[in-house]
C-alpha positions in Angstrom: 79.6 132.6 86.9 77.8 129.7 88.5 80.6 129.4 91.0 79.9 133.1 92.0 76.2 132.7 92.3 76.7 129.4 94.4 79.3 131.2 96.7 77.8 134.7 96.9 78.0 134.3 100.5 81.8 134.8 100.4 81.5 138.0 98.5 79.2 139.4 101.3 81.7 138.1 103.8 84.6 139.8 102.1 82.5 143.0 101.9 81.9 142.8 105.6 85.4 142.2 106.5 86.6 145.2 104.3 84.1 147.5 105.8 85.0 146.3 109.3 88.7 146.9 108.7 88.0 150.4 107.0 85.9 151.2 110.1 89.0 150.8 112.2 90.5 153.7 110.3 87.5 156.1 110.2 86.0 155.3 113.7 82.7 157.0 113.0 80.6 153.8 113.2 79.0 154.2 109.7 81.1 151.5 107.9 80.5 149.1 110.8 76.8 149.5 110.3 77.1 148.7 106.7 79.3 145.7 107.5 76.3 144.5 109.6 74.1 144.8 106.6 76.6 142.7 104.6 76.5 140.1 107.2 72.8 140.0 106.9 73.2 139.6 103.1 75.6 136.7 103.8 73.2 134.9 106.0 70.5 135.1 103.3 73.0 133.9 100.7 73.8 130.9 102.9 70.0 130.2 103.1 69.7 130.2 99.3 67.7 133.4 98.9 67.9 135.2 95.5 70.5 137.9 95.1 67.6 140.6 94.8 66.4 139.7 98.3 69.9 139.5 99.8 70.6 143.1 98.5 67.3 144.5 99.8 67.8 142.9 103.2 71.4 144.0 103.3 70.4 147.5 102.5 67.5 147.5 105.0 69.7 146.2 107.8 72.4 148.8 107.0 69.7 151.6 107.1 68.0 150.3 110.1 71.4 150.1 112.1 72.4 153.6 110.8 69.1 155.1 112.0 68.3 153.0 115.2 71.6 151.7 116.6 74.4 154.2 115.6 73.0 157.3 117.3 72.9 155.6 120.8 76.2 153.8 120.5 77.8 157.1 119.3 76.4 159.0 122.1 77.5 156.4 124.7 81.0 156.3 123.2 81.4 160.0 123.0 80.1 160.8 126.5 82.3 160.2 129.5 82.9 161.4 132.9 83.1 165.1 133.4 86.7 165.7 134.3 87.3 168.7 136.6 90.7 170.2 136.2 92.5 173.3 137.5 90.8 175.5 140.0 87.3 173.9 139.4 88.4 170.7 141.3 88.7 172.8 144.5 85.2 174.0 144.5 83.3 172.3 147.3 86.3 171.0 149.0 87.0 172.0 152.7 90.1 173.7 154.0 91.6 175.0 157.2 92.1 178.7 157.8 95.8 179.5 158.6 95.4 183.4 158.8 92.2 185.3 159.9 89.9 186.2 157.1 87.4 189.1 157.1 85.8 191.3 154.6 88.4 193.9 155.0 91.4 191.6 155.0 92.3 188.6 152.9 93.7 185.6 154.8 95.2 182.3 153.9 93.7 178.9 153.8 95.2 175.4 153.2 93.4 173.6 150.4 94.4 170.2 149.1 97.9 170.6 150.5 98.5 174.0 149.1 98.1 177.4 150.8 95.7 179.9 149.0 94.8 183.5 149.5 91.3 183.6 150.7 88.5 186.0 151.2 85.0 185.4 152.7 82.3 184.7 150.2 80.0 186.9 152.4 82.0 190.0 153.1 80.2 190.6 156.4 81.6 187.3 157.9 84.9 187.1 159.7 86.6 183.7 159.9 89.2 182.9 162.7 92.4 181.0 162.2 91.8 177.1 162.6 88.2 177.2 161.4 87.2 174.9 158.7 85.8 176.4 155.5 84.3 175.3 152.3 85.4 176.8 149.0 82.5 178.3 147.0 84.3 180.1 144.3 87.8 180.9 142.9 88.5 184.1 141.2 92.2 184.4 140.0 94.3 183.2 142.8 92.0 183.9 145.6 89.6 181.3 147.0 86.3 182.7 148.3 85.3 180.6 151.3 82.4 180.2 153.8 82.8 178.7 157.3 81.5 175.2 157.9 79.1 175.1 160.9 80.2 173.0 163.8 78.0 170.7 165.7 78.7 171.2 169.4 78.1 168.1 171.6 
């Protein structure tokens, strides 16, 4: 029993390693915070503190890590760039009208290398072939577009 009390730091280290390995399987960052608490207990064991103080500091460090560090780390890991997929990636892009568009007649527009059926976003606007348009909305397979104003020199 004297050996264990003299080398209690190795028990704390073993607990930290086991919790760290278990964290690799759970990936919820709880066991990692407990491992940090075990490391705090190990440091106090190496400094010669009594076991009661080691246990209290290990528990306090674990609770502190769970309450203060884990929420921000988890939020940062789980958030990422917003990926736009499908039709949403065409919103805001510019295209070239390949067939006249009016409120009474759908036309065609070339967007991102593809030809789309297009209608004016404002039904009172007519857009001639060759004009540059911006996609404001996509409903089904029809792109609702608005002409991009030109700056004349």
